[in-house]
N, CA, C and O of each residue as an XYZ file, in Angstrom:
452
protein
N     104.068     85.488     40.452
C     104.225     84.390     40.341
C     103.894     83.325     41.562
O     103.057     82.434     41.410
N     104.336     83.434     42.292
C     103.966     82.749     43.615
C     102.602     82.577     44.146
O     102.205     81.631     44.826
N     101.885     83.679     43.727
C     100.190     83.772     43.969
C      99.553     82.757     42.975
O      98.443     82.342     43.307
N      99.938     82.414     42.115
C      99.337     81.669     41.088
C      99.223     80.484     41.367
O      98.119     79.947     41.272
N     100.429     79.727     41.812
C     100.757     78.472     41.840
C     100.472     77.956     43.461
O     100.246     76.782     43.754
N     100.526     78.941     44.315
C     100.235     78.711     45.881
C      99.259     77.773     46.208
O      99.582     76.878     46.988
N      97.845     77.815     45.651
C      96.809     76.922     45.917
C      97.139     75.608     45.455
O      96.838     74.710     46.241
N      97.734     75.234     44.276
C      98.167     73.838     43.806
C      99.318     73.077     44.694
O      99.403     71.853     44.794
N     100.178     74.022     45.314
C     101.218     73.413     45.990
C     100.975     72.983     47.448
O     101.377     73.800     48.276
N     100.467     71.999     47.875
C     100.218     71.739     49.310
C     100.410     70.394     49.568
O      99.537     69.533     49.681
N     101.689     70.261     49.658
C     102.195     68.710     49.890
C     101.793     68.416     51.360
O     101.452     67.298     51.746
N     101.855     69.365     52.033
C     101.934     69.119     53.651
C     100.553     68.459     54.040
O     100.489     67.603     54.923
N      99.403     68.919     53.306
C      98.115     68.569     53.708
C      98.028     67.230     52.816
O      97.599     66.253     53.429
N      98.269     67.089     51.858
C      98.193     65.592     51.024
C      99.254     64.685     52.222
O      98.684     63.695     52.680
N      99.975     64.804     52.487
C     100.748     63.675     53.262
C      99.935     63.574     54.576
O      99.753     62.402     54.906
N      99.392     64.501     55.421
C      98.491     64.478     56.445
C      97.553     63.381     56.021
O      97.531     62.241     56.485
N      96.749     63.896     55.042
C      95.554     63.155     54.526
C      96.217     61.693     54.752
O      96.291     61.072     55.812
N      96.607     61.372     53.663
C      97.399     60.047     53.284
C      97.704     59.238     54.962
O      97.264     58.129     55.264
N      98.467     60.040     55.778
C      98.707     59.604     56.956
C      97.450     59.198     57.917
O      97.475     58.215     58.657
N      96.426     60.034     57.807
C      95.457     59.782     58.467
C      94.679     58.484     57.822
O      94.034     57.788     58.606
N      94.709     58.108     56.362
C      93.982     57.110     55.805
C      94.860     55.792     56.183
O      94.366     54.737     56.580
N      96.118     56.015     56.010
C      96.789     54.679     56.699
C      96.711     54.489     58.125
O      96.718     53.336     58.557
N      96.631     55.571     58.996
C      96.243     55.281     60.249
C      94.870     54.378     60.443
O      94.739     53.562     61.355
N      94.040     54.609     59.611
C      92.345     54.448     59.649
C      92.527     52.584     59.215
O      92.012     51.589     59.723
N      93.286     52.717     58.315
C      93.480     51.192     57.933
C      94.191     50.182     58.861
O      93.941     49.017     59.172
N      95.084     50.978     59.161
C      95.695     49.889     60.637
C      95.079     49.767     61.786
O      95.399     48.965     62.663
N      93.892     50.794     61.850
C      92.959     50.286     63.065
C      91.881     49.464     62.612
O      91.411     48.984     63.644
N      91.277     49.069     61.699
C      90.434     48.169     60.841
C      90.794     47.035     61.483
O      91.968     46.691     61.621
N      89.521     46.215     62.032
C      89.212     44.894     62.339
C      88.618     44.011     61.529
O      87.659     44.512     60.942
N      88.784     43.088     61.316
C      87.686     41.718     61.007
C      86.725     41.427     61.806
O      86.808     40.875     62.903
N      85.428     41.949     61.035
C      84.234     41.479     62.120
C      83.837     40.037     61.707
O      83.597     39.269     62.639
N      83.728     39.536     60.373
C      83.305     38.075     60.020
C      84.320     37.690     58.964
O      84.825     38.621     58.338
N      84.616     36.709     58.735
C      85.318     36.116     57.461
C      84.427     35.679     56.665
O      83.479     34.958     56.979
N      84.765     36.217     55.276
C      83.865     35.596     54.043
C      84.089     34.340     53.950
O      85.154     33.907     54.389
N      83.170     33.491     53.377
C      82.792     32.388     52.971
C      82.366     32.141     51.799
O      81.339     32.731     51.464
N      82.917     31.342     50.964
C      82.633     31.060     49.590
C      81.303     29.979     49.533
O      81.331     28.865     50.056
N      80.224     30.498     48.846
C      79.147     29.569     48.763
C      79.155     28.234     47.408
O      79.176     28.373     46.185
N      79.133     27.187     48.119
C      79.283     25.991     47.270
C      77.919     26.025     46.115
O      78.043     25.450     45.034
N      76.875     26.618     46.411
C      75.545     26.509     45.811
C      75.822     27.994     44.690
O      76.253     29.068     45.109
N      75.575     27.804     43.706
C      75.735     29.096     43.051
C      74.004     29.901     43.065
O      72.920     29.331     42.944
N      74.278     31.336     43.251
C      73.062     32.055     43.385
C      72.323     32.303     42.406
O      71.125     32.068     42.249
N      73.308     32.944     41.525
C      72.634     33.347     40.091
C      73.989     32.970     39.064
O      75.197     32.920     39.294
N      73.374     32.793     38.136
C      72.170     32.704     37.439
C      71.398     31.139     37.722
O      71.988     30.073     37.898
N      70.197     31.326     37.709
C      69.298     29.992     38.010
C      68.773     29.580     36.806
O      67.840     30.198     36.293
N      69.365     28.408     36.193
C      69.061     27.735     35.184
C      67.647     27.390     34.968
O      67.005     27.685     33.960
N      67.215     26.748     35.983
C      65.654     26.564     35.747
C      64.857     27.477     35.706
O      63.966     27.566     34.861
N      65.107     28.429     36.779
C      64.462     29.622     36.851
C      64.195     30.472     35.517
O      63.104     30.802     35.052
N      65.486     30.739     35.025
C      65.812     31.416     33.774
C      64.946     30.427     32.480
O      64.351     30.853     31.490
N      65.093     29.366     32.814
C      64.435     28.309     31.609
C      62.919     28.398     31.521
O      62.229     28.508     30.508
N      62.490     28.316     32.982
C      60.942     28.583     32.734
C      60.261     30.151     32.577
O      59.082     30.416     32.341
N      61.247     30.970     32.758
C      60.852     32.707     32.408
C      60.720     32.735     31.144
O      59.732     33.224     30.597
N      61.999     32.055     30.340
C      61.847     31.959     28.712
C      60.919     31.237     28.144
O      60.302     31.759     27.216
N      60.616     29.990     28.515
C      59.338     29.289     28.088
C      58.101     30.130     28.345
O      57.443     30.466     27.360
N      57.770     30.450     29.364
C      56.385     31.523     29.536
C      56.455     32.689     28.781
O      55.390     33.038     28.271
N      57.628     33.520     28.537
C      57.562     34.662     27.624
C      57.550     33.766     26.000
O      56.956     34.325     25.078
N      57.910     33.034     25.858
C      57.975     32.401     24.700
C      56.794     32.114     24.229
O      56.538     32.385     23.056
N      55.735     31.438     25.160
C      54.233     31.024     24.979
C      53.615     32.444     24.753
O      52.866     32.751     23.826
N      54.063     33.269     25.771
C      53.036     34.535     25.655
C      53.185     35.228     24.458
O      52.161     35.566     23.864
N      54.296     35.504     23.992
C      54.464     36.093     22.700
C      53.923     35.313     21.276
O      53.435     35.879     20.297
N      54.113     34.107     21.419
C      53.318     33.025     20.290
C      51.950     33.346     20.396
O      51.342     33.730     19.397
N      51.279     33.211     21.717
C      49.734     33.362     21.846
C      49.390     35.084     21.557
O      48.257     35.298     21.127
N      50.251     36.247     21.756
C      50.015     37.223     21.281
C      50.101     37.554     19.586
O      49.540     38.444     18.947
N      50.965     36.550     19.166
C      51.465     36.707     17.461
C      49.987     36.285     17.241
O      49.183     37.145     16.884
N      49.571     34.936     17.447
C      48.342     33.994     17.160
C      46.998     35.408     16.793
O      46.443     35.675     15.727
N      46.837     36.108     18.281
C      45.680     36.804     18.354
C      45.830     38.037     17.464
O      44.827     38.458     16.889
N      46.991     38.639     17.308
C      46.943     39.731     16.500
C      46.755     39.141     15.057
O      45.890     39.621     14.325
N      47.665     37.959     14.581
C      47.520     37.499     13.015
C      45.819     37.138     13.018
O      45.337     37.341     11.903
N      45.074     36.774     13.776
C      43.652     36.234     13.565
C      42.796     37.548     13.541
O      41.855     37.697     12.761
N      43.197     38.496     14.461
C      42.371     40.045     14.509
C      42.598     40.630     13.289
O      41.540     40.981     12.765
N      43.455     40.839     12.720
C      44.139     41.579     11.672
C      43.861     40.775     10.205
O      44.180     41.247      9.113
N      43.258     39.573     10.387
C      43.118     39.072      8.873
C      41.897     39.155      8.533
O      40.858     38.773      9.073
N      42.230     39.958      7.115
C      41.007     40.307      6.510
C      40.845     39.881      5.095
O      40.241     40.467      4.196
N      41.545     38.667      5.057
C      40.949     37.878      3.442
C      40.277     37.558      3.217
O      39.772     36.907      4.131
N      39.434     37.562      1.871
C      38.265     36.918      1.561
C      38.485     35.548      1.097
O      39.087     35.577      0.024
N      38.265     34.522      1.438
C      38.503     33.374      1.022
C      37.539     32.288      0.420
O      37.783     31.442     -0.440
N      36.308     32.558      1.149
C      35.008     31.712      0.828
C      33.724     32.836      0.259
O      33.754     34.061      0.377
N      32.751     32.099     -0.305
C      31.506     32.888     -0.453
C      31.031     33.539      0.875
O      30.737     34.730      0.976
N      30.997     32.837      1.650
C      30.586     33.887      3.092
C      31.248     34.888      3.359
O      30.578     35.842      3.757
N      32.699     35.083      3.266
C      33.377     36.431      3.251
C      32.925     37.370      2.611
O      32.636     38.479      3.060
N      32.816     36.938      1.341
C      32.424     38.062      0.245
C      31.110     38.394      0.668
O      31.180     39.600      0.906
N      29.627     37.905      0.962
C      28.725     38.380      1.324
C      28.771     38.977      2.709
O      27.929     39.844      2.945
N      29.669     38.631      3.715
C      30.002     39.071      4.887
C      30.818     40.622      5.066
O      30.482     41.531      5.824
N      31.807     40.600      4.260
C      32.565     41.936      4.260
C      32.141     42.828      3.270
O      32.287     44.023      3.526
N      31.595     42.481      2.077
C      31.213     43.091      0.837
C      29.930     43.501      0.483
O      29.693     44.370     -0.356
N      28.951     42.763      1.239
C      27.710     42.599      1.109
C      27.058     42.246     -0.222
O      25.856     42.477     -0.350
N      27.829     41.644     -1.338
C      27.401     41.147     -2.410
C      27.307     39.816     -2.489
O      27.864     39.086     -1.669
N      26.569     39.353     -3.516
C      26.185     37.789     -3.780
C      27.433     37.524     -4.695
O      28.073     38.395     -5.285
N      27.691     36.047     -4.712
C      28.600     35.692     -5.965
C      27.978     34.892     -6.959
O      27.183     33.966     -6.800
N      28.608     35.536     -8.373
C      27.784     34.966     -9.449
C      28.578     33.770     -9.664
O      27.964     32.707     -9.750
N      29.612     33.769     -9.747
C      30.524     32.656    -10.228
C      31.710     31.938     -9.310
O      32.247     32.656     -8.467
N      31.984     31.070     -9.388
C      33.053     30.599     -8.428
C      34.213     29.994     -9.379
O      33.823     29.315    -10.328
N      35.295     30.138     -9.248
C      36.194     29.465    -10.045
C      37.193     28.419     -9.131
O      37.753     28.737     -8.081
N      37.262     27.194     -9.752
C      37.593     26.186     -8.860
C      39.223     26.115     -8.940
O      39.923     26.306     -9.935
N      39.607     25.805     -7.689
C      41.030     25.540     -7.643
C      41.799     24.202     -7.656
O      41.384     23.223     -7.035
N      42.871     24.193     -8.344
C      43.534     22.690     -8.611
C      44.988     23.176     -8.058
O      45.753     24.109     -8.301
N      44.966     22.092     -7.217
C      46.236     21.896     -6.567
C      47.541     21.665     -7.124
O      48.622     21.915     -6.591
N      47.287     21.076     -8.448
C      48.228     20.658     -9.697
C      48.667     21.676    -10.267
O      49.777     21.549    -10.786
N      48.053     22.870    -10.364
C      48.619     23.917    -11.233
C      49.637     24.904    -10.566
O      50.520     25.537    -11.146
N      49.327     24.907     -9.202
C      50.504     25.632     -8.493
C      51.788     24.946     -8.582
O      52.745     25.676     -8.841
N      52.049     23.529     -8.400
C      53.301     23.051     -8.595
C      53.934     23.289    -10.200
O      55.097     23.565    -10.494
N      52.949     23.117    -10.972
C      53.431     23.255    -12.377
C      53.965     24.760    -12.841
O      54.907     24.920    -13.617
N      53.263     25.747    -12.281
C      53.838     27.276    -12.446
C      55.063     27.332    -11.773
O      56.019     27.862    -12.338
N      55.206     26.741    -10.354
C      56.774     26.594     -9.651
C      57.706     26.430    -10.436
O      58.617     27.235    -10.630
N      57.530     25.138    -11.074
C      58.654     24.397    -11.577
C      59.068     24.966    -12.906
O      60.201     24.834    -13.369
N      58.101     25.595    -13.480
C      58.677     26.441    -14.927
C      59.618     27.786    -14.689
O      59.434     28.763    -13.962
N      60.454     27.523    -15.388
C      61.441     28.735    -15.076
C      61.312     29.756    -16.109
O      61.111     29.490    -17.294
N      61.432     30.933    -15.630
C      61.414     32.012    -16.261
C      62.572     32.418    -17.129
O      62.375     32.882    -18.252
N      63.561     32.282    -16.719
C      64.730     32.560    -17.613
C      65.601     31.373    -18.002
O      66.158     30.818    -17.055
N      65.820     30.887    -19.201
C      66.363     29.781    -19.552
C      67.640     30.088    -20.161
O      67.810     31.161    -20.742
N      68.456     29.299    -20.074
C      69.700     29.429    -20.522
C      69.813     29.433    -21.881
O      68.964     28.682    -22.361
N      70.547     29.995    -22.771
C      70.482     29.719    -24.339
C      71.900     28.832    -24.513
O      72.854     29.003    -23.754
N      71.910     27.887    -25.585
C      73.086     27.092    -25.742
C      73.797     27.607    -26.770
O      73.196     27.841    -27.818
N      75.242     27.886    -26.664
C      76.020     28.695    -27.610
C      76.334     27.959    -28.613
O      76.993     28.427    -29.541
């Protein structure tokens, strides 16, 4: 039994290590006193704001470029000729008033009981 617990029970070495550490702390000297800064170093609000604005503008420009590059909608006669290589035979006119009329019409009406 004494052989198995022998390596774990070493109080003398632990006390010696603690005494050495306490002795080193007693010998420590102050080289320079710490001073509290009156001006905050971080976070810098103007710098962070400028970085945020620039990143926002960069993302916005990237979004516009990507949206323009992947725009494959056909909207005019020229687009039909350009993308499909066909001539148009008929043009259906677009009325703005029809859009609002269809949006206002309700699909589901409540029945009066």
